[in-house]
Each structure stands twice: as C-alpha cells, then as structure tokens.
N, C-alpha and C positions, 0 to 999 in steps of 0.2 A: 818690833821695829818695822816701820813702813818706809820703803824706798821707792821714790818716783824718779824715773830716769828718762829725761828728755821727752816727756809725754806731750803730745799734741792731739787735738781733736779738730778735724776739718769737716764741715758740713757739706752737703751736696751743693749748696749755693756757692761754695768756694770760700766762705767766711770761716774764720777760726774761732771756736769757742774757748779753746785753750791752746797756747802756743809755747812749745819747748819749755815745759816746767820740770824742774828737777829739785827734789828736796828729800831729806831723811828726817823722820820725826818719831818721837816717842812721848809718852806722858799725855798731858792735856794740851792740845794745839788749837789755837784760835785762828780761823781763816777769815781775814777781814778784807772788805772791798765793797765798792758801791754795787748797786744792781747792774747786771750786765758785765761784771768783771770776770766771769768764768768760774765762780766758786761752785755753783750747782753742777755744772758740767764736769768739773774735776771730781766732785764727790760722787757723782753717778758712775764715773769710770772706776773709782776706788771700790765702790759698792758692787761692781760687776753688772750694773744695769745697762751700760753701754761700753763699747770697746774703743780704746784710743786708736787714732789713725796711725800713730807711730809712737815708739817708746815702750818702756816696760814699767809695770807696777808690781813690786814684790812685797809680800807680807811675811815676815819671818823667813825670808829667803825663797818663798814659793811664788811663782809667777801667777797672779790672780786672773790674768786673761787666759792663760793656757789651762789652769785648773781652778775655775771659779767656785766649784762646790767646796773645795778645801777652805776657802774664806767664808763662804755663806754660812757654814755651820758655826762659825765663830763671830758672826757679825750681828750687831744691833743697829738698825737704820731707821731714822725718822726723816722722810722726805719733806720738801718744802710744802707740797700739797698733799696733806694726809687725809685720806677718806675713811669713813666709818660706816658700820652697818647700823642704820638708825633703829632697827627693831630689837637689837640686842641690848641687854643691860651692860653697864660697865664691867661687872664681874664676868658676865658671859663673854663679852668681847675679848677681855684679856685671857680668859680661859681658852678661848678658841685659838688665839695666837700661841699660847703656851703649848697646846696640843700640836699645832703645826710645827713647832720647834722641838717637839719631843720632850717637853718639860712637864713633869707631873707635879701634882700637889696644889691644893687650894690655898695653902698657907703662903706660898710665894706670891700668888695673885693678890691676896689680902695685904701683904707687906708692900707691894708696889703701889696699890691703890692708896695706902696710907702715906707712902713717900711722896706722892704727887697731890696729896690732900683731896682725894676723891673717895675716901672710905665711907663718908657719910651719905654718898649718893650711889653706892655700889650697885644697888638694885633698881636704879632708874634707867630707862631707855636712853641711850646716848643720842638719839635723834632730838631730844629736848635739851641737850647740853648747849651752853654758850660756846663761842669760838675758842675762848681761852681754856675751857674745860676739855674740849676735844683735843686741844694741843697738849694738855697735860696727860691725857689718855694716850696720845701718840708717844710721848716721852716714856711712859710706863711700858708700852709694848716694845720699845727699842731696848729696854733693859732686861726683858725676859730671857732666861737662859744664861744669865751671867756672862755676856759676850766678852771676848778679848778685844774686839775693835768696835767702838761705838761711834757712829756718824750721825750728827744731827744738823739739819739744814734749816737755818732761821728758826730755831726752836722757841724763841721767846715772842714771836709774833702773836699778838692778841692777848698776851699776859699782862696783868696789871703789875705795878711796882712791887707789891708784896710777893706775887707769884714769881716774878723775875728773881728776887732774892732767894726764894725757896729753891728754884731751879738751879741757880748757881751753886748753892750749898749741896744740892743733890749731885751735881756733876763733880764737884770737888770730892765728894764721898766715894762715888763709884769709880772715879778716875784712878784710884790707887791700884797700881799694878796692871793697868789697862792702857790702851791707846784710845783717846777720845779726840775726835775732830769736830769742832764746833764752828759752823759757818754763820756769819752775821755781818751786818753793816753797822752795828751798834757797838762802839768801843767798850762801853761799860759792861757788856755781856761777857767779855773775855778778860778784862784786866784783873779781876779778882781770882780767876781760876786757871788761866792758861800759863804754862811754863815756857811755851814758845808761841810766837805769833808770826803768821805768814800773811803778807799783804799782796793782794792781786789788783791789777788794773789792766783793762783791755785784753784779758785772756792771758796775761803774762804775770809771773812772779816778780814783784819789784822790790821786796824786802823780806828778810827772814831773820828772826833773832829772838832773844829773850826780851821781856818787857824792859829790863834794865838797859840792854843794848840799844833798843829803839829810843829810849829816853835820852841816852847819851848822844845818839845821832842828831837829836833835835836841839842840843845845847847851843846857845848863841843865836837861835833863830826864832825865839819867842819873846814877845814884848807885852808889857802891861801899861795902861795909862787911862786917863780920864778925859772925856771931851763932852761938849754940850750936845744934847740930844738932837739939836737942829743940824749938826754936822754928820750925824750917823749915816744917813742915806748916801751922802757923797763918799764917805769912807768905805761903806759896803761895796760900792761900785769899783773901788780900786785896790782894796786890801783883802787878804784872807783872814777873816775874823773867826776865831775859834769859840769865843763867848762874848756876850754883851749883856751886862746887868745894869738896869737903871736904878740909881740911888739918888738921894737928895742933892748931892753935889754934881751930878751928871751921869753919863754912861761909862761904866767901868769896862774897858775892852781888854781882851787878850788877842794878840795879832801874831800870825806867823809871817815872818819877813826876814830877809837876809841882812837888812839894815834897819836903823831906827825909822819906824813908819810915820811918825808924826812928833812934833815938838812935845817934850815932856814925857814921852814913853820911855820906860826903863826895862832893861833885860829881866826876864822872869824865868823861874824854874819850870821846865816843860812838864806837862801832864802827858799821859798816853794819848789822849785825844789830840793834843798839839803835835805829838810825834807822828801820829797817823796822817794828819794834814800836811806836815812837813814832807813826808814820804810821797803823798799823792801829788803835791805841787812841785816836787823835785828840789826841795830846800834842805832835805836831810843830809847830814855829813856822810 
C-alpha cells in the first residue's frame, strides 16, 4: 500500500509542480493527465529521486523520504527519459542492471527479453535499436529483481500498436500482488489494466476512482450525433469533441457537454475517454 499525504513540490522559481496531493493506492494504478500536469514530478518523489517540499509518502508504512533505501531495494523504475549504454548488447545491458540490483542468473534476463519481445536481438548492441526497442528494454530493466513497486512514466511512448498491446498484457501479468503505477496521457494505456485511475491537472489531483466510478461520473454529459462536415470546424471551436468519424452520411461526433450540444444529438453511454474529458473540463458529476 502506498500512502501519499498532502504532498507538495515547490521549485526555486516559486512554482508548484505538485500541490497538496493525497491518495492511497494498491494494485495497478493509472496516473492520467496532460503534459505539465505534475505526473512526472509526483512519480520522481515516490521513487525517491527528489524530495517533497511538504507532506509524507509511505510505502507499507515506511516513510520513503526518511528511509529511501528501504524502498529502493523493492523498486522497479522506468523514467520518462531512459538512457542506454550504446556499446552493450541487450543481454549485457540487462545483466548489468541485474548485477546492480543483486539479482543473479542468466535465465531471468532471457525471460525478460522474451517478455518484451527482444529475445531475437539479445546479442545486438542497443545503440542500433529503434526508440521503441529501447523503450521495451527500459521496461525490462524496471522488472528485474521482481520488485514490489513498479513505476513506469510514459512507458508506451515510441511503441507501435502491437507493442502497446504486448506491454499492457505484460503489466497486467506482473501487476498481480504488486503495486504498479503507470503514468500516461493516453487513456487507452490504462483502461485495460488499471483497477484505479488518478487524474491530475495543474499539479493537483482532480479525480480518483475505479474505471467504473469515473464512467458513472460522466453519465448524462456525453452526446452523440451526426452533422455535415462543413459544420465541423465551427463545432470544434465551441464544443469539447471526444471523437469525430467521417462516414457517408456525415461526421459522427461524440461530444462532452452538460446539455444537448446541437439539434439531433442524443445522450450516449460514456467511454473512459469521455469520462477523462468530463473531469478535465469540470463536467463530471
């Protein structure tokens, strides 16, 4: 169990990266929000990379600021900007991290390379890897040592759709019995694996709940309808549109609104993407 109690991070400039965030989480947690919402700053504080200006962070009852080593031994972390040693092969790179964490055995390295679909290039230098391949290698190093807390910051950046699916399945698999925190601004990254979702905006926590609770909060605020494509630009300027699909009979829209947004629009069952937009625009119940 991770407990965050009134945590704030204020920079020397006087600006807040995180302001008065409190939450208690377990299982697989999705941390959603736009760029600049404070997600990375919060995760860095949880990972003991930086200290909060105020508040406490407890993991299984232990203050991670006062005793960071107690958490670091149990932590797997993939930062947003993950660097590699270009001259090492994928196998050597993971073996190096395994040695740093005191984890022995080549079999574990092979298992992780297979889990992230890099086993066929295990003996290639990582300097020649694509951005997506390096990201998968980063995911593998975060899972070395069978950590109790896994923190991954924007882990699907650079991954193609098939790799995204593989990663979600991997998270769901490793999340059993662990605390996994996944930070992203892509709703689809969390809806299939997260049992709880926290939404941040401007450094503050604006919503927290299960996917079902967030969906219920958006009921009555989502509309669907069809309009001519010539009207779309005008509608974009005044409405919060969650999706627009062009078909033979016009543009099929989904709109987040507290009232019927245009003639012919009917109430629709919200998706998690809709619920996220409702929260960000202040229209969630």
